[in-house]
C-alpha positions in Angstrom: -33.6 64.0 73.7 -36.6 66.2 73.4 -40.0 65.5 72.0 -39.0 67.3 68.8 -36.0 65.0 68.5 -38.2 61.9 68.6 -40.5 63.4 66.0 -37.5 64.2 63.8 -36.2 60.6 64.1 -39.7 59.2 63.3 -39.9 61.4 60.3 -36.5 60.3 59.2 -37.4 56.6 59.6 -40.7 57.1 57.6 -38.8 59.0 54.9 -36.2 56.2 54.8 -39.0 53.6 54.4 -40.5 55.5 51.5 -37.1 56.1 49.9 -35.9 52.5 50.1 -39.0 50.4 50.7 -41.2 51.6 47.8 -38.6 50.9 45.1 -37.9 47.5 46.7 -41.6 46.6 46.7 -41.9 47.8 43.1 -38.8 45.7 42.2 -40.3 42.6 43.9 -43.6 43.1 41.9 -41.7 43.4 38.7 -39.6 40.3 39.4 -42.8 38.3 40.1 -44.4 39.4 36.9 -41.2 38.6 34.9 -41.1 35.2 36.5 -44.7 34.4 35.6 -44.1 35.7 32.0 -40.9 33.6 31.6 -42.7 30.5 32.9 -45.5 31.1 30.4 -43.1 31.6 27.5 -41.3 28.4 28.4 -44.6 26.5 28.4 -45.6 28.0 25.1 -42.2 27.2 23.6 -42.4 23.6 24.8 -45.9 23.3 23.3 -44.8 24.8 20.0 -41.8 22.5 19.8 -43.9 19.5 20.5 -46.4 20.5 17.9 -43.7 21.2 15.3 -42.2 17.8 16.0 -45.5 16.1 15.4 -46.1 18.1 12.2 -42.6 17.1 10.9 -43.4 13.5 11.6 -46.7 13.7 9.9 -45.1 15.4 6.9 -42.5 12.7 6.7 -45.2 10.0 6.6 -47.1 11.9 4.0 -43.9 12.3 2.0 -43.2 8.6 2.1 -46.7 7.7 1.0 -46.5 10.2 -1.9 -43.1 8.9 -3.0 -44.4 5.3 -2.8 -47.4 6.1 -5.0 -45.1 7.9 -7.5 -42.8 5.0 -7.7 -45.7 2.6 -8.1 -47.0 4.7 -11.0 -43.5 4.8 -12.6 -43.2 1.1 -12.3 -46.6 0.7 -14.0 -45.6 3.0 -16.8 -42.3 1.1 -17.3 -44.3 -2.1 -17.5 -46.7 -0.6 -20.0 -43.8 0.7 -22.2 -42.2 -2.7 -22.0 -45.4 -4.4 -23.1 -45.9 -2.0 -26.0 -42.3 -2.5 -27.2 -42.7 -6.3 -27.2 -46.2 -6.1 -28.8 -48.0 -7.6 -25.9 
């Protein structure tokens, strides 16, 4: 093998590296970014789900309190009507 043959082989190896290596490195970088993004989305989703659950529980408590107050007022009105009907 001559010196030019060695140079040709080296050029072929370098060309192969740039042909195959660069896309593989870019792919690895993209996969890493996607992994970080998906992890962040999962964390945000979990936080949102937890917050929504807390808000639903708070709303249920507020609803119960509102319904209790409404029923108390209705009971008072019924008693007042009863008192008026019986002349008390």
